[in-house]
N, C-alpha and C positions, 0 to 999 in steps of 0.2 A: 542720246537720241536714238541710236540703233536698238538699244535695249527696250526703249519705249515702243518702237515699231514692232519688235518681236513679240512683246506682250500683247499689243493690239491685234497683230496678225494671228497669234495663237488663239486669242479669244474668239475671233470671227472665222477661224478655220482658213486663213489665207497664207500666202507666201511672200517673203521679202524679195523685191526685185533689184534692190540696190541700196547703197549706203544712205542716199538722201531721198529715196523713192518711198512712196507709200506701199503698203503690202498689196499683193494681188489676191483677191478672193475668188475661188472658182465658183461657177454657177451651180445651182442645185442639182442639175442632171449629172454633172461631173462628180459632185460629192457623193451622191447616192450610188453612182456606178462603182466608185472606189470602195465604199462601204460594202456593197454587195459582193465585190471581188474578194474582199477580206473574209466575209462570212462564208463564201463558198470554199475558200482556201482552208478556213478553220474546220468546216464540216468534213472536208476531205481528210484533213489531218486527224480529226477525231475518229473517222472511219478506219483509217490506217492503224491507229493505235489500238482500237477495239479488235481489229482482225489479228494484230500481233498478240494481244492479250489472250484471245481465244486459242490461238495456236500454242502459246506457252502453257495455258491451262490443259489443253489436250495432250501436249507432250508430257506434262506432269502426271496426268492420269495414266498414260501409257507406261510411264516409268513405275508408277505405283503398282499397276497390274503385274508388270514384269517382276517387281520385287516380291509381290505376294506369291506368284507362281514359283519363284525361286525358293521362298521360305517353305512353301508346301512340299516341294521336291525334297528339301532338306529333312523335313519332318518325316516324310514317307521313307526316306533312306534310314533315318534313325530308328523307326519302328521295325523295319525289316532286320536291322542289325540286332535290336533287342530280342526279337523273336528267334533269331539264329542263336544268340547267346543262351536264351532260355532252353531251347531244344538241346543244345550241347550240355547244359547243366543237368537236365533231366536224364540224359544218356549216361552221364558220369555217376549220378546217384543210383540209377538202375544197375550199373556195372558194380558199384560198391556193394549194393544189396545182394547181388548174385554171388559175389566173392564171399560175403559173410555167411551165406547159406551153403557154401561149399560147392558151388557149381561155376563153371567157366563158360557155360553155353551162352552165346551171344544171341539172345532172343530179341526179336524186333520190338521196338517201343510201342506200347499201346496205352492209351489213356484209361486209367482205372477209376471208376466212380464208386461211391457208396450209396446205400439206400437205407430207408428206415421202415419199420413196420410196428404195429401195436401187438403186443402179446396179451390177448384178452383172457381174463380170468386168473392171471398170475401177477405177482408183485415183482418178479425178476425176469430177466431174459433167459432163453434156453442156454444150456451149456454147450454152445457151438463155437468152434474156432472163429476168431475175428468178429464176434458179435458182442457188443457191450451195451450196458444200460445207460440211457440218456436221462430218464427220470421215471419214477414210480408214481402211480396215482390211482384215481377212482374213476370208473366208467360213469359217464353222464350223458344227458340228452334231454329232449323235450318230454313232457308227460305223455304217457301212452295214449291218452284219449284227446289230446290237443291237436287239432288238424294243422296248426302252423309250426309244429315242433321240428327241430333240426335233427341232423344225423347224430349217431353216437360219437362221443369224443372221449379222449383219455385226459381227465383233468388232473393236473399235478397236485401233490400233497402239500406243496409250499406256495400257495397263490400269493400274488402281490397285486395291489390295487392302485389305480390312479385316482382322480377325483371321483367322488360318488356321494350319493345320499342313501339313507336307509328307508325311504318311503316306498311302500309297496304300490307300484304303479302298474295299472293294467295296460298301458301303452308301451309294453316291453315284450321282448322275447324272454321266456322263462327257462332256466336251466335246472334240471333235477338230477339227483343221483340215480343210479340204475340198480335194479335187483334181478336176481335169477328168478324167472317165473317157470320153474322146472319141476313142480310137484307132480306133474303127470308124465314125466320122462323116466321110465323104469330102467332104461339102458343108456349109458352106464349108471350104476347105482349112485355114484357120487353126486350126480345132479339132483336126485330126489332129496338128498340130505342138505343141499345148498338152497333149496327153495326159500325165497324171501330174504336171503342174505344179500348184502351189498356186494358189487362186483369190482374187484381190483383190476388193474391193468399196468402195463409197463411199455414204455416206448423204447425200442431197441435200434441200435445202429449196426447194420451189417457192413463192415468195412471192406472196401474194394469188391463189393458184391451187389448183385441185383436181386431183389426179393420179390416174391409173387405168391398170392393166396390163390389156391386152386380149389374151387368148390366141388364136392362130389368125389374126392379122392382121399385115400389114406396114405398114399406114398407119392413121391416125386417122380417125374419122368427122368430118363437117362441124362446124366450130365448135371443134375440138380441135387442139392443137399437139403435134407429135411431139417427145418428149424424147429417146428413142432407140429403135432397133429391134434385135431379136435373135431368139434361138431359145428355145423353151420347154424348160426342163430340170428334172429331178427325180431322185429316187433310183431305183435299179434296181427294176423292177416286182415282183420276188419278195422284196424286203426292206422294212424298215420305212419307210413314207412320211414325207416331211418337207415336203410341199407342193410347189407349182410356182413357179419363178422365171423371169424373163425375162433370159437371159444375152446381153449385148451381142454382136452378130455380129462386132464388131472386138475381141473380148476379148483380154486380155493375161495373162501370168503374174505372180504376186505378186513373184517375183524370178527369178534365172537358175537356181535350183536345181530339179532334177527328180528325184523318187524315188517308186517305187511303194509308198508307205506307207499307202495307203488312208485310213482315217478316214471322214469324210463324202464322198460322191461325187456328181458331177453327170453324169447321162446325158441325151442327147438324148431327146425325147419324140416318139413317132410314133402316129398314129391307128390304131385297130382298128375296122373296120366291123362293124355289127350294130346295137346300140342307138345307136351313133354313125352318123348318116345319111351314106351315100356314094351319089351326091353329096349335098351339096356337098363333103364331105371326101373325101380320097383314102387308101385303105387302105395303110398302111405308110409314108406320107410324113411326114417330120419337120415338126413344127409350128413355125411362126414365132410371134412375139409383138411387141407394141409397147407402149411406155409413153407415155401422152398426158397433156396437161394442158389446163385451160381456166380462164379468168378470169371 
């Protein structure tokens, strides 16, 4: 009997008042009030949980940031340690080199760099201490009368290609070999005999030295060593310029072949007085040049 009353009371939302009594069912106002209280309680619980979750997430972010800062500090310390070890290793190497050279002078450490230059008109590098050949090649550039031509370059004798086709395409930059255009240069005589010959070149490495081309000089300034001396050359004044180079005064031909095929050309350069002050320059005189280096 009691079990039946419980089932009926549960179904109608009531309460059992006694063993033999029927169940008591609250009125609608009381029922809705209780439901509303439970809803309010659940919403408050939900808000509390959300706040706690946000707090935990914020705490997690703070911990992550602190961890990242700690890792960054460790990395910075490791970098400083490596830099210190590198500096000590360089000092030890310098000390050994000085001992091998028979000197015990403790010179302060200085960073020594190397430089490169092109030896125009020659297939080898000058016979200068600590200067070595990187590669030998042929001078090239844009055709003398093409307005879009590029500067002179030293093309290696052993080229290698990536993907290409052999179609002659006008939508390209064109590279030509270079010739001496020196038939009208009587001084020095070597240049007259080289007219229309192709021009060799050599790219040189000046070890632990800085190199510099000085136009208008036959000798270097104090503290500098002469790599080689020559004549200042460039493209014909009325055509597209390619810059100025220092052609060795003892220049040679690329090979024994000579042909007036043009391409890129090398003309001697002479001064024109006006904005160029004369003296010290001489109107119409071919300009010399010198390539110097210093350690």
